N, C-alpha and C positions, 0 to 999 in steps of 0.2 A: 738661102733655102726656100723657093718657093712658098708663099703662103698656102694654098692647099697641101702641098707635102707636109707643111709644117703641122699641120691642124691635124692631118690624119696623125702622124707620130705621137703628136702630143693625145690625142685620141687614144689609141694605141697604150701606150705607157700608163695613162691613168687609168686604164680600164673600163672607155667611155665607149660607146657606141657610134660610129659614125651617123650624122644624121641622117634619115631616107624619106624623100618624098612620095610619097603614094598617095594617088588619083582618087576620090571620094566616091565614082563609080566607074568600074571596067573598061566599059565602055562610051566613056562619057557623061557629062550631063544629060541626064532626060530630057528628049524634046532639041538639044543643043548639040547629040552625036556626033554629028557630021564637021563642028568647031574643035572637036579635040585638040585636033593633030595643030591647030592653031598657035605659033609661036608667041610666047610672053615676049616684052619690052621690059626690060630693065637697064638703067642708069642712076646712077649715084647711088640713092637711097630707097629708091622707092623701084618697084613693078607694076605695070599695066598689059592690057590685052589678056587677061585672064577668061581663058573661055575652056581647059578643064583643071576644075577644082582641085586641089588637094588640099591633104594637111603634111609633114615635116616632122619624124617622130626625135625629139631628141631624149634620152633615155639617160637616167643618172646613174654613177657608178653602183652597178650590185648592193655592195656591203655599206652603202648611203640610200639605198633607195627606201623609199616607207612606204612605198603602194597609191600615193595619193597620183591626181594627174589633172593637170590644166590644160584647155584647147584654148591657146590666145589667139585672137581677133587685131590682126593690127589695124591703126586707121588712115586716114588717106582722102576723106571727104568721098567716097565712093568714087573716088577717080583715079585714087590709084591706093600700092600699096605701101605703110612705110614698114618695108619689110624688117630689115636688118634692128632698127634701132628701137620697133615694136612688135620685132616678132624672136629674130633671133637672143636678142639679149636680155629680154625677158626668161626665154628658154633657157637661157645659160643659166641667172639667175637661180631661177628655180632646180634646176638640176642640180647646182649647189647647195640646198638645202633637201636634195633626194627626192623633188617631187619629178616626176617625167612630163613631159611638155610635148604639146603639137599644135606648131606655128600654122593658123588656117589661110590659105590663098582662098579668098571666094570673090565670086565673080562683081564685077564694079557698075551699077548702077548710072551713074552719072558722068562716066568715061565718054567722053563723045564720038556718036554715030553705037553705041553701046545696044542690045536688043535684051537688053535686063531691066531690071527693077529693083531696088534692094530690099523694098517689102516681100519680094515675094521668091528672087534667086537669090540674092546674099542668106535670108531666113533660110531658103531651103537648105543652102550649103553648109550653115552652121548647123542647122537640125542632123544633117544628117553625118557631120563629124563626128557628133555627140554619139551617136548611133554608131559609124564604124571604131569610134575608140571604143565602146563599153562591148563590140563584138570579138574586141581581140585581148580583152582584161588578161583572160590568163596568159596568151601568148607574152605579154609587157609585164606580166608579173604588177596587174594593177589591182587594186579594189575595186569592181564595179560600182559601189555607194560611196566611193571618195573622189567622183570626178567632177571637176566643175569648169567654168568659162570664163576667158579674161578677155578686156579689149579695152583699146584705149579711140578714142575721139569717135568714129563711125564706126570703129570696130567695137566700143559700147554700145550702137545699137545692134549691131548685129546680136552681141552678147544678151542683150536682154531678150533681143526676139526671140532667140532661143530658151532663154531662162522662163519666160512666163508664157511658150506655145505650148498647149494641150501635150502630153510629152506621150503618153502612150500610144504604141504603135502599132501597125496596124495584124493581129494573130493570122489572114489569109494574105498577108501578102507574098509573092510571088519570090522575092528577094529577104530573105531571114534576116538581113540587117536592118529592115523597114518594121521588122515585127517588132521591136526593140525597146525600148522606154528612149526619149532624149531628154529630157529631166534632168538639168546640171544637179550636182548636189550641194553645189555653193558658186556663186559670183564674185566677183573682182573689176567694177567700173571705173576705167581711169579717166576722169575729165570728157564726162560721153554725151553726146548727141542726146536728141530728145524721141526719136522715133525709137517703136518699140516699147517703151514703159507704158502700161494700161493705167485706166484712169484711178482706178483700186488695184493695191498688192492682195494677194491672197493668200488666205494663212497658210495656206502650203507652198508657198513662195520659196526658194532657195537664201540661207542664208547670204547677206552681201556685206562686200567691204569697196568702200565709195569714198576718194581722193578725187581733190580739185586743187587750183590754186583760186583765190576767193576774186584777183581781179579779170579771171578767166570766167567773163560776163554771162556768156553763155552757160556754159557748161557748169557754172555755178550754182544758177537757176535750176539746172535738172536735176542737180545733187539735193539739193536744199530742199527741194518737192519732193524727190523719193525717198529722201531720209525720214522724213514726216510720216509718206506712205507706209512705208517699214513700221512705223511707232507705232500707228491708228493700227495696223493690222497683228502688231504684238510678233514681229517677225525680227530676230535677232538679225542687228545692223548695226557696221561700226562704219562711221564716217572721218574723213581728216581734211580740211579745207584751211590752208595755208595763207597767207596773207599774201604771198608773191609767187608769179612763175609765169604768167599768162598762159598761153596755151601748147600744149605739145611740147612738151618738157621731157615725153620719152622715159628712161628707170631714171632720169637728173644724173646721168654720167657727164654729157655737157654744159650741165650747170652751176655755175657761184654761188648761186643759194645752199646753206648747209640743210636746210630743209627739205630743197629737191633733192640735193645730193644722197641722203638718207633716208627716201623713203621707202623704199624696197625694204628694208628693216620694218618697217609697221606694218607689211604685209607677212614678213615671216614669224614676228608677234602674233601678229591675229590668226594667220593658222595653223601655229604650236595651240593659242590659247584655245582653239578650235577642236581640235586633237587630230586635227589633218598632219603633221607632221611627227607622230607617235614611230616608232620604230616599227616597224613590218612583220606581222604575227603569222607564224606556219599553218597554214592549214590543218585541219585535223588529221587528213591522212600521213601529212610529213610529222603531226607529235605523237599519233602512233606507231610509225615508221621509228622516230626516236624512242618513244618508251623501250619498243622489243630490243633494240640496237644496245639502251643501257641495261636491260635487264640479262643480256646473253654476253654482255662484258663483266658481267658480276661473277663472285667462286657461286661456285653449288649450292652451298650453304647460304647463302645473303640472298638470295632471291624471295620473292615476296609474289 
């Protein structure tokens, strides 16, 4: 059975929506609209040549959905995107615990011949992704106040640039999506790079989950400094530093180390303890509707 057909069949059987890729801007990235139709290049584990940034939506089964969501920023040194191992795989894991996931394809500022800069265009893509997901929260069954951002390596830099950017939208923007707040409600940084992390953490910074291997010298220094900054600011933070593992162990699926193979469980524990995995609560309108139906089904003499 072809892989694509098998996936679609499996998704249908378990009630999972097939992933959909959605451009961040309908006409292409601002200032680069003429590049919108340039094809991506994909080989083995990576994707390059991204000129029409997008999110790919992975929605959990409706009977498992928690209404929480995470925008995932894969790594790749801003030269490529490790999209399967750091985009699709974490999205599948999050779906398994009832969390909607949106894997981001952002523009690559260090790819050869690139006209982009990470601190400008990748940042712009991350902020737009957050606003786009919030703008469609009702459509996707999400709580707009429980949407976080997750990043691996260079994707962690993109996540940081989103998390610590001024979140307020422009109330006068012609595009209604640009009027929406872009500040994530929480962030998840997995062996991140240093770009995007401010000198001091503001007291309204998103709560953070941090994870790295101690022998990943660059990223472990980033995590150690960021952890202390969070403590100084009094903002909730949880950090895990494993003895071994190096860099780019992804979701731990290909590691021989038990700590790395099981690290996603540490994330789900943190999300549960933080209240992000609580069952979806019906809206007040749904509750009123349910109460009316309940009264209608009671014998007349029992109604209150």
